[in-house]
C-alpha positions in Angstrom: 16.2 -16.4 9.4 13.6 -16.7 6.7 10.0 -17.1 7.5 8.2 -19.9 5.8 4.5 -19.7 5.3 2.2 -22.7 4.8 -0.5 -22.7 2.2 -3.2 -22.1 4.8 -1.5 -19.1 6.3 -3.7 -16.0 5.9 -6.4 -18.1 4.4 -10.0 -17.2 5.3 -13.1 -19.1 4.3 -15.5 -17.2 2.1 -18.7 -16.1 3.7 -21.9 -14.5 2.6 -22.8 -11.4 4.4 -26.2 -11.4 6.1 -26.5 -7.6 6.1 -24.9 -4.5 4.7 -23.5 -3.7 8.1 -21.8 -7.1 8.3 -20.2 -6.6 4.9 -19.0 -3.1 6.0 -17.4 -4.6 9.1 -15.7 -7.3 7.1 -14.4 -4.7 4.6 -13.0 -2.5 7.3 -11.3 -5.5 8.9 -9.7 -6.4 5.6 -8.6 -2.8 5.0 -7.0 -2.6 8.5 -5.3 -5.9 7.9 -3.7 -4.5 4.7 -2.7 -1.2 6.3 -1.1 -2.9 9.3 0.8 -5.2 7.0 2.3 -2.4 4.9 5.8 -2.4 6.6 6.0 -6.2 6.2 4.8 -6.1 2.6 7.4 -3.5 1.8 10.2 -5.5 3.4 9.1 -8.9 1.8 8.7 -7.4 -1.7 11.6 -4.9 -1.4 9.5 -2.0 -2.3 11.5 1.2 -2.6 8.9 3.9 -2.1 7.5 5.8 0.8 5.1 3.9 3.2 2.6 6.7 2.7 2.4 5.9 -1.1 1.7 2.2 -0.5 -0.9 3.1 2.1 -2.5 5.6 -0.3 -2.6 3.0 -3.0 -4.3 0.5 -0.8 -6.9 3.1 0.2 -7.4 3.9 -3.5 -8.1 0.3 -4.3 -10.7 0.1 -1.6 -12.2 3.4 -2.6 -12.9 2.2 -6.1 -15.7 0.0 -4.8 -16.9 2.2 -2.0 -20.4 2.6 -3.3 -21.2 -1.0 -4.3 -24.5 -1.8 -2.6 -25.2 -5.4 -3.9 -24.3 -7.8 -1.1 -23.3 -10.6 -3.4 -21.0 -8.3 -5.3 -19.5 -7.0 -2.1 -18.9 -10.6 -0.9 -17.1 -11.4 -4.1 -15.0 -8.3 -3.8 -14.1 -9.2 -0.2 -13.1 -12.7 -1.3 -10.9 -11.3 -4.0 -9.4 -8.8 -1.6 -8.6 -11.6 0.9 -7.0 -13.6 -1.8 -4.9 -10.6 -2.8 -3.8 -10.3 0.8 -2.9 -14.0 1.1 -1.0 -14.0 -2.2 0.9 -10.9 -1.2 1.8 -12.0 2.3 2.7 -15.6 1.2 5.0 -14.1 -1.5 3.0 -15.8 -4.2 3.1 -12.5 -6.1 6.3 -11.3 -7.6 7.6 -7.8 -7.2 6.4 -6.8 -10.7 2.8 -7.8 -9.7 3.0 -5.4 -6.7 4.6 -2.6 -8.8 1.8 -2.9 -11.5 -0.5 -1.1 -9.0 1.8 1.9 -9.2 2.4 1.8 -13.0 -0.3 4.3 -13.8 1.0 6.8 -11.2 4.4 6.9 -12.9 3.3 6.7 -16.5 3.7 9.7 -18.6 0.6 11.1 -20.3 0.0 9.6 -23.7 -0.2 11.9 -26.7 -3.8 12.7 -27.6 -3.6 14.5 -31.0 -2.3 13.3 -34.3 0.7 15.6 -34.2 1.6 14.6 -30.6 1.4 10.9 -31.7 3.4 11.7 -34.8 6.2 13.4 -32.8 6.3 10.4 -30.5 6.6 8.1 -33.5 3.2 6.4 -33.1 1.2 7.8 -35.9 
């Protein structure tokens, strides 16, 4: 039996953090929500890779913004993260959107020198 989600499923109202500690708490909460949902995300989007790779990619995405200190920027990042979660869980994203996160991991290194580019056919 297929699960049907409404538009408001997983929706969270945006909020301004009063302190750095509150923003940190909200960030950890969102991170845990993503990590707990990995098996369901993999099932919904038919992702054929190890669970550990998906969890590591989620961690990497969060680590990119680890040292952001401006509360307003952190609030925007949290809102965007929550939207990503909602779009992923409501299957508003297609499989290729999910797999784009892994594209750089699987990509071959690009030729750097003129001769390497020439041999690849990209002078």
